[in-house]
N, C-alpha and C positions, 0 to 999 in steps of 0.2 A: 980758378978756383970753381970748384960744384960743390954740391950737397951731398953728402953720401948718404945712402939708405938708412943708416944710423941716425944721423942727425935727423932726416925727413920724420921720422917715426918718433923722435921726442918732442917735435915742433907737433907734429898730431896730437901730441899726449897733451902738451901746454895748451893747446887749442880746443880742450875740452873742459877747461876750468872756465866757470862762470865767474868773471872779475867784479862783477856788480855784487859781491858779498864774500866778506874772507871766511863766511861762516860755513861755506859750501866745499867741499872735498871732492874728490873721486876716487872711486875702488877700481882697478883692474883686477878684474875676475882671471881664476886658473885658464878659464875657456877662452880667453882672448886670444888674440893672433898672438903667436910667440915674439912677432917684431916688436909690439906694443908692451908686453912683459917685460922684456929685455929695456925699451926706452925707458918705462917707469923705473926699473931699477939704477940704470944709468944718471937717470935724472935725481934719483935719491942720493947717490953717491956721490954726485956733484952738489949736492947742497940745495937744489930748487924743489924738492918737495919732501914731506915729512916720515913719508912710510914707502918701502920698496914697492908697495901696489897704488902707489897714490898718496892718498892722505890729503894734506892742505900744501898751499904753496908756501914756502918760505918768503921771505921779503926779496930774496934775488928770485925767486919763482915767479912773483908776482911781475917783476919787472922785465923778466924774459918774457913771461906770457903777454904783459900789454905789448912788448916790443912785436913779438908773434905777430898776435891780433890785429895791431893796426898793420903791419906789413902786407899782413892778409888781406884788410878792407883796403888798401891802397892797389893792391894789386888786382884785385876783383872789381873794382868801383866803375871803372871805364868801359 
């Protein structure tokens, strides 16, 4: 099993969220890399974020972002 470039892009978008506040969202601008724009749309379609260009994390998105950020911390702390 390996991560597809699409899943990596989705993880990168989830890493952009500041989990210390539920009042902060993100905006993926039209000038962003096409892969990031597409990832934000897929995350919206899957119910992780509130807008196709980012917005706020849903409860599912918060859980996914927490797991992703924790995994990143574990992998980079050694």
